[in-house]
mmCIF file as Biopython writes it, N, C-alpha, C and O atoms, coordinates in Angstrom:
data_model
#
loop_
_atom_site.group_PDB
_atom_site.id
_atom_site.type_symbol
_atom_site.label_atom_id
_atom_site.label_alt_id
_atom_site.label_comp_id
_atom_site.label_asym_id
_atom_site.label_entity_id
_atom_site.label_seq_id
_atom_site.pdbx_PDB_ins_code
_atom_site.Cartn_x
_atom_site.Cartn_y
_atom_site.Cartn_z
_atom_site.occupancy
_atom_site.B_iso_or_equiv
_atom_site.auth_seq_id
_atom_site.auth_asym_id
_atom_site.pdbx_PDB_model_num
ATOM 1   N N  . MET A ? 1  ? 0.839  -1.207 -0.001  1.0 0.0 1  A 1 
ATOM 2   C CA . MET A ? 1  ? 0.000  -0.002 0.001   1.0 0.0 1  A 1 
ATOM 3   C C  . MET A ? 1  ? 0.872  1.259  -0.004  1.0 0.0 1  A 1 
ATOM 4   O O  . MET A ? 1  ? 0.469  2.308  -0.506  1.0 0.0 1  A 1 
ATOM 5   N N  . GLN A ? 2  ? 2.071  1.131  0.564   1.0 0.0 2  A 1 
ATOM 6   C CA . GLN A ? 2  ? 2.959  2.294  0.647   1.0 0.0 2  A 1 
ATOM 7   C C  . GLN A ? 2  ? 3.296  2.822  -0.748  1.0 0.0 2  A 1 
ATOM 8   O O  . GLN A ? 2  ? 3.373  4.033  -0.956  1.0 0.0 2  A 1 
ATOM 9   N N  . ARG A ? 3  ? 3.496  1.914  -1.696  1.0 0.0 3  A 1 
ATOM 10  C CA . ARG A ? 3  ? 3.840  2.316  -3.058  1.0 0.0 3  A 1 
ATOM 11  C C  . ARG A ? 3  ? 2.730  3.166  -3.654  1.0 0.0 3  A 1 
ATOM 12  O O  . ARG A ? 3  ? 2.992  4.152  -4.344  1.0 0.0 3  A 1 
ATOM 13  N N  . PHE A ? 4  ? 1.493  2.780  -3.385  1.0 0.0 4  A 1 
ATOM 14  C CA . PHE A ? 4  ? 0.354  3.528  -3.907  1.0 0.0 4  A 1 
ATOM 15  C C  . PHE A ? 4  ? 0.326  4.939  -3.332  1.0 0.0 4  A 1 
ATOM 16  O O  . PHE A ? 4  ? 0.056  5.907  -4.043  1.0 0.0 4  A 1 
ATOM 17  N N  . LYS A ? 5  ? 0.607  5.041  -2.037  1.0 0.0 5  A 1 
ATOM 18  C CA . LYS A ? 5  ? 0.610  6.355  -1.392  1.0 0.0 5  A 1 
ATOM 19  C C  . LYS A ? 5  ? 1.698  7.243  -1.989  1.0 0.0 5  A 1 
ATOM 20  O O  . LYS A ? 5  ? 1.485  8.436  -2.205  1.0 0.0 5  A 1 
ATOM 21  N N  . ASP A ? 6  ? 2.861  6.656  -2.254  1.0 0.0 6  A 1 
ATOM 22  C CA . ASP A ? 6  ? 3.952  7.424  -2.851  1.0 0.0 6  A 1 
ATOM 23  C C  . ASP A ? 6  ? 3.547  7.947  -4.220  1.0 0.0 6  A 1 
ATOM 24  O O  . ASP A ? 6  ? 3.829  9.096  -4.562  1.0 0.0 6  A 1 
ATOM 25  N N  . GLU A ? 7  ? 2.884  7.101  -5.000  1.0 0.0 7  A 1 
ATOM 26  C CA . GLU A ? 7  ? 2.455  7.520  -6.331  1.0 0.0 7  A 1 
ATOM 27  C C  . GLU A ? 7  ? 1.419  8.624  -6.227  1.0 0.0 7  A 1 
ATOM 28  O O  . GLU A ? 7  ? 1.413  9.552  -7.035  1.0 0.0 7  A 1 
ATOM 29  N N  . LEU A ? 8  ? 0.540  8.527  -5.233  1.0 0.0 8  A 1 
ATOM 30  C CA . LEU A ? 8  ? -0.489 9.542  -5.035  1.0 0.0 8  A 1 
ATOM 31  C C  . LEU A ? 8  ? 0.166  10.878 -4.683  1.0 0.0 8  A 1 
ATOM 32  O O  . LEU A ? 8  ? -0.222 11.922 -5.207  1.0 0.0 8  A 1 
ATOM 33  N N  . ASP A ? 9  ? 1.155  10.839 -3.799  1.0 0.0 9  A 1 
ATOM 34  C CA . ASP A ? 9  ? 1.876  12.062 -3.430  1.0 0.0 9  A 1 
ATOM 35  C C  . ASP A ? 9  ? 2.563  12.669 -4.645  1.0 0.0 9  A 1 
ATOM 36  O O  . ASP A ? 9  ? 2.567  13.886 -4.831  1.0 0.0 9  A 1 
ATOM 37  N N  . THR A ? 10 ? 3.145  11.800 -5.470  1.0 0.0 10 A 1 
ATOM 38  C CA . THR A ? 10 ? 3.824  12.288 -6.672  1.0 0.0 10 A 1 
ATOM 39  C C  . THR A ? 10 ? 2.833  12.954 -7.600  1.0 0.0 10 A 1 
ATOM 40  O O  . THR A ? 10 ? 3.101  14.030 -8.134  1.0 0.0 10 A 1 
ATOM 41  N N  . MET A ? 11 ? 1.680  12.317 -7.798  1.0 0.0 11 A 1 
ATOM 42  C CA . MET A ? 11 ? 0.651  12.879 -8.673  1.0 0.0 11 A 1 
ATOM 43  C C  . MET A ? 11 ? 0.184  14.228 -8.141  1.0 0.0 11 A 1 
ATOM 44  O O  . MET A ? 11 ? 0.006  15.180 -8.900  1.0 0.0 11 A 1 
ATOM 45  N N  . LYS A ? 12 ? -0.013 14.296 -6.830  1.0 0.0 12 A 1 
ATOM 46  C CA . LYS A ? 12 ? -0.459 15.551 -6.215  1.0 0.0 12 A 1 
ATOM 47  C C  . LYS A ? 12 ? 0.567  16.655 -6.467  1.0 0.0 12 A 1 
ATOM 48  O O  . LYS A ? 12 ? 0.219  17.785 -6.810  1.0 0.0 12 A 1 
ATOM 49  N N  . PHE A ? 13 ? 1.834  16.298 -6.290  1.0 0.0 13 A 1 
ATOM 50  C CA . PHE A ? 13 ? 2.916  17.256 -6.484  1.0 0.0 13 A 1 
ATOM 51  C C  . PHE A ? 13 ? 2.958  17.736 -7.930  1.0 0.0 13 A 1 
ATOM 52  O O  . PHE A ? 13 ? 3.079  18.933 -8.191  1.0 0.0 13 A 1 
ATOM 53  N N  . ILE A ? 14 ? 2.857  16.794 -8.869  1.0 0.0 14 A 1 
ATOM 54  C CA . ILE A ? 14 ? 2.901  17.146 -10.296 1.0 0.0 14 A 1 
ATOM 55  C C  . ILE A ? 14 ? 1.686  17.997 -10.660 1.0 0.0 14 A 1 
ATOM 56  O O  . ILE A ? 14 ? 1.814  18.981 -11.388 1.0 0.0 14 A 1 
ATOM 57  N N  . CYS A ? 15 ? 0.515  17.626 -10.159 1.0 0.0 15 A 1 
ATOM 58  C CA . CYS A ? 15 ? -0.702 18.385 -10.469 1.0 0.0 15 A 1 
ATOM 59  C C  . CYS A ? 15 ? -0.602 19.804 -9.926  1.0 0.0 15 A 1 
ATOM 60  O O  . CYS A ? 15 ? -0.978 20.756 -10.610 1.0 0.0 15 A 1 
ATOM 61  N N  . THR A ? 16 ? -0.104 19.956 -8.711  1.0 0.0 16 A 1 
ATOM 62  C CA . THR A ? 16 ? 0.061  21.283 -8.120  1.0 0.0 16 A 1 
ATOM 63  C C  . THR A ? 16 ? 1.010  22.109 -8.970  1.0 0.0 16 A 1 
ATOM 64  O O  . THR A ? 16 ? 0.755  23.278 -9.258  1.0 0.0 16 A 1 
ATOM 65  N N  . ASP A ? 17 ? 2.117  21.476 -9.370  1.0 0.0 17 A 1 
ATOM 66  C CA . ASP A ? 17 ? 3.109  22.134 -10.217 1.0 0.0 17 A 1 
ATOM 67  C C  . ASP A ? 17 ? 2.473  22.570 -11.527 1.0 0.0 17 A 1 
ATOM 68  O O  . ASP A ? 17 ? 2.683  23.689 -11.994 1.0 0.0 17 A 1 
ATOM 69  N N  . PHE A ? 18 ? 1.693  21.669 -12.112 1.0 0.0 18 A 1 
ATOM 70  C CA . PHE A ? 18 ? 1.037  21.920 -13.393 1.0 0.0 18 A 1 
ATOM 71  C C  . PHE A ? 18 ? 0.052  23.077 -13.283 1.0 0.0 18 A 1 
ATOM 72  O O  . PHE A ? 18 ? 0.065  23.985 -14.115 1.0 0.0 18 A 1 
ATOM 73  N N  . TRP A ? 19 ? -0.799 23.050 -12.265 1.0 0.0 19 A 1 
ATOM 74  C CA . TRP A ? 19 ? -1.798 24.108 -12.124 1.0 0.0 19 A 1 
ATOM 75  C C  . TRP A ? 19 ? -1.173 25.451 -11.784 1.0 0.0 19 A 1 
ATOM 76  O O  . TRP A ? 19 ? -1.701 26.499 -12.156 1.0 0.0 19 A 1 
ATOM 77  N N  . SER A ? 20 ? -0.043 25.420 -11.072 1.0 0.0 20 A 1 
ATOM 78  C CA . SER A ? 20 ? 0.659  26.677 -10.789 1.0 0.0 20 A 1 
ATOM 79  C C  . SER A ? 20 ? 1.137  27.297 -12.093 1.0 0.0 20 A 1 
ATOM 80  O O  . SER A ? 20 ? 1.028  28.508 -12.289 1.0 0.0 20 A 1 
ATOM 81  N N  . ALA A ? 21 ? 1.667  26.462 -12.985 1.0 0.0 21 A 1 
ATOM 82  C CA . ALA A ? 21 ? 2.145  26.950 -14.276 1.0 0.0 21 A 1 
ATOM 83  C C  . ALA A ? 21 ? 0.988  27.487 -15.111 1.0 0.0 21 A 1 
ATOM 84  O O  . ALA A ? 21 ? 1.110  28.540 -15.738 1.0 0.0 21 A 1 
ATOM 85  N N  . VAL A ? 22 ? -0.122 26.778 -15.122 1.0 0.0 22 A 1 
ATOM 86  C CA . VAL A ? 22 ? -1.297 27.210 -15.890 1.0 0.0 22 A 1 
ATOM 87  C C  . VAL A ? 22 ? -1.819 28.533 -15.325 1.0 0.0 22 A 1 
ATOM 88  O O  . VAL A ? 22 ? -2.144 29.456 -16.073 1.0 0.0 22 A 1 
ATOM 89  N N  . TYR A ? 23 ? -1.892 28.608 -14.007 1.0 0.0 23 A 1 
ATOM 90  C CA . TYR A ? 23 ? -2.395 29.812 -13.356 1.0 0.0 23 A 1 
ATOM 91  C C  . TYR A ? 23 ? -1.526 31.022 -13.686 1.0 0.0 23 A 1 
ATOM 92  O O  . TYR A ? 23 ? -2.040 32.103 -13.972 1.0 0.0 23 A 1 
ATOM 93  N N  . LYS A ? 24 ? -0.214 30.836 -13.644 1.0 0.0 24 A 1 
ATOM 94  C CA . LYS A ? 24 ? 0.699  31.935 -13.968 1.0 0.0 24 A 1 
ATOM 95  C C  . LYS A ? 24 ? 0.547  32.360 -15.413 1.0 0.0 24 A 1 
ATOM 96  O O  . LYS A ? 24 ? 0.651  33.544 -15.732 1.0 0.0 24 A 1 
ATOM 97  N N  . LYS A ? 25 ? 0.299  31.392 -16.292 1.0 0.0 25 A 1 
ATOM 98  C CA . LYS A ? 25 ? 0.199  31.691 -17.713 1.0 0.0 25 A 1 
ATOM 99  C C  . LYS A ? 25 ? -1.054 32.513 -18.010 1.0 0.0 25 A 1 
ATOM 100 O O  . LYS A ? 25 ? -1.031 33.394 -18.870 1.0 0.0 25 A 1 
ATOM 101 N N  . THR A ? 26 ? -2.149 32.226 -17.299 1.0 0.0 26 A 1 
ATOM 102 C CA . THR A ? 26 ? -3.403 32.916 -17.579 1.0 0.0 26 A 1 
ATOM 103 C C  . THR A ? 26 ? -3.444 34.309 -16.968 1.0 0.0 26 A 1 
ATOM 104 O O  . THR A ? 26 ? -4.282 35.126 -17.348 1.0 0.0 26 A 1 
ATOM 105 N N  . ASN A ? 27 ? -2.556 34.586 -16.032 1.0 0.0 27 A 1 
ATOM 106 C CA . ASN A ? 27 ? -2.563 35.907 -15.394 1.0 0.0 27 A 1 
ATOM 107 C C  . ASN A ? 27 ? -1.477 36.814 -15.923 1.0 0.0 27 A 1 
ATOM 108 O O  . ASN A ? 27 ? -1.358 37.957 -15.482 1.0 0.0 27 A 1 
#
């Protein structure tokens, strides 16, 4: 189960990074 949690954290990190970039681009 630990592996799944790590992947979830990674996805969250990437998504946050992605949305930050999108947000900066639109403003």
